[in-house]
Residue frames as qw, qx, qy, qz and C-alpha x, y, z in Angstrom:
[[0.692, -0.476, 0.110, 0.532, 66.48, 118.44, 78.09],
 [0.211, 0.945, -0.136, -0.208, 68.39, 121.51, 76.91],
 [0.715, 0.579, -0.354, 0.167, 71.67, 121.46, 74.97],
 [0.059, -0.651, 0.649, -0.389, 73.92, 121.81, 78.18],
 [0.771, -0.197, 0.485, -0.363, 72.18, 118.88, 79.74],
 [0.944, 0.330, 0.009, -0.022, 72.54, 116.70, 76.58],
 [0.435, 0.733, -0.457, 0.254, 76.14, 117.81, 76.25],
 [0.330, -0.515, 0.679, -0.406, 76.96, 116.89, 79.97],
 [0.886, -0.055, 0.394, -0.239, 75.06, 113.53, 79.64],
 [0.838, 0.512, -0.175, 0.075, 77.09, 112.67, 76.43],
 [0.217, 0.698, -0.577, 0.365, 80.38, 113.66, 78.09],
 [0.547, -0.439, 0.573, -0.423, 79.51, 111.66, 81.13],
 [0.966, 0.156, 0.177, -0.102, 78.85, 108.55, 79.05],
 [0.609, 0.689, -0.339, 0.201, 82.04, 109.14, 77.18],
 [0.109, -0.605, 0.663, -0.428, 84.16, 109.44, 80.49],
 [0.769, -0.258, 0.444, -0.381, 82.27, 106.48, 81.89],
 [0.921, 0.389, -0.026, 0.030, 83.38, 104.43, 78.88],
 [0.456, 0.728, -0.391, 0.330, 86.97, 105.82, 78.62],
 [0.326, -0.718, 0.519, -0.331, 87.96, 105.52, 82.32],
 [0.877, -0.217, 0.423, -0.074, 87.72, 101.67, 82.70],
 [0.846, 0.494, -0.034, 0.199, 89.39, 101.26, 79.31],
 [0.223, 0.820, -0.395, 0.350, 92.25, 103.55, 80.56],
 [0.631, -0.532, 0.506, -0.251, 92.60, 101.66, 83.84],
 [0.962, 0.170, 0.212, -0.003, 92.73, 98.33, 81.79],
 [0.610, 0.721, -0.179, 0.276, 95.34, 99.74, 79.48],
 [0.124, -0.781, 0.508, -0.342, 97.57, 100.96, 82.44],
 [0.770, -0.377, 0.483, -0.179, 97.39, 97.68, 84.15],
 [0.916, 0.360, 0.125, 0.126, 98.27, 95.69, 80.92],
 [0.425, 0.794, -0.304, 0.312, 101.25, 97.99, 80.31],
 [0.384, -0.698, 0.535, -0.283, 102.45, 97.50, 83.86],
 [0.882, -0.115, 0.450, -0.079, 102.21, 93.79, 83.55],
 [0.780, 0.597, -0.028, 0.187, 104.07, 93.82, 80.27],
 [0.123, 0.826, -0.430, 0.345, 106.80, 95.85, 81.78],
 [0.648, -0.489, 0.546, -0.206, 107.17, 93.23, 84.66],
 [0.951, 0.203, 0.235, -0.012, 107.21, 90.52, 82.19],
 [0.566, 0.755, -0.191, 0.270, 110.02, 92.24, 80.16],
 [0.240, -0.767, 0.520, -0.289, 112.07, 92.73, 83.31],
 [0.844, -0.216, 0.478, -0.115, 111.73, 89.00, 84.14],
 [0.863, 0.489, 0.072, 0.106, 112.94, 88.18, 80.52],
 [0.239, 0.872, -0.359, 0.233, 115.91, 90.40, 80.95],
 [0.398, -0.612, 0.624, -0.279, 117.05, 88.39, 84.05],
 [0.935, 0.047, 0.331, -0.121, 116.42, 85.03, 82.55],
 [0.122, -0.688, 0.595, 0.397, 119.80, 84.15, 81.17],
 [0.464, 0.053, 0.866, 0.180, 118.71, 80.91, 79.52],
 [0.543, 0.676, 0.339, -0.365, 116.36, 82.74, 77.12],
 [0.397, 0.790, -0.354, -0.304, 118.99, 83.62, 74.61],
 [0.993, 0.008, 0.078, 0.083, 121.01, 80.58, 75.24],
 [0.324, -0.733, 0.515, 0.303, 124.74, 80.30, 75.62],
 [0.796, 0.516, -0.306, -0.081, 126.41, 79.44, 72.31],
 [0.856, -0.353, 0.299, 0.231, 129.08, 76.75, 72.76],
 [0.186, 0.801, -0.500, -0.272, 132.37, 77.46, 71.31],
 [0.946, 0.026, 0.323, 0.008, 133.47, 74.62, 69.12]]
């Protein structure tokens, strides 16, 4: 296998590993953003302080 073929093989393997990791990262970030939005709308999270 010549140098070009070896380089393309290594690059293909790297892309094959990086692409699923990128998709997983994107999905986690979207899920985190949705969870943070839900937290903002949940008024009981911070608790209302009673005036005494």
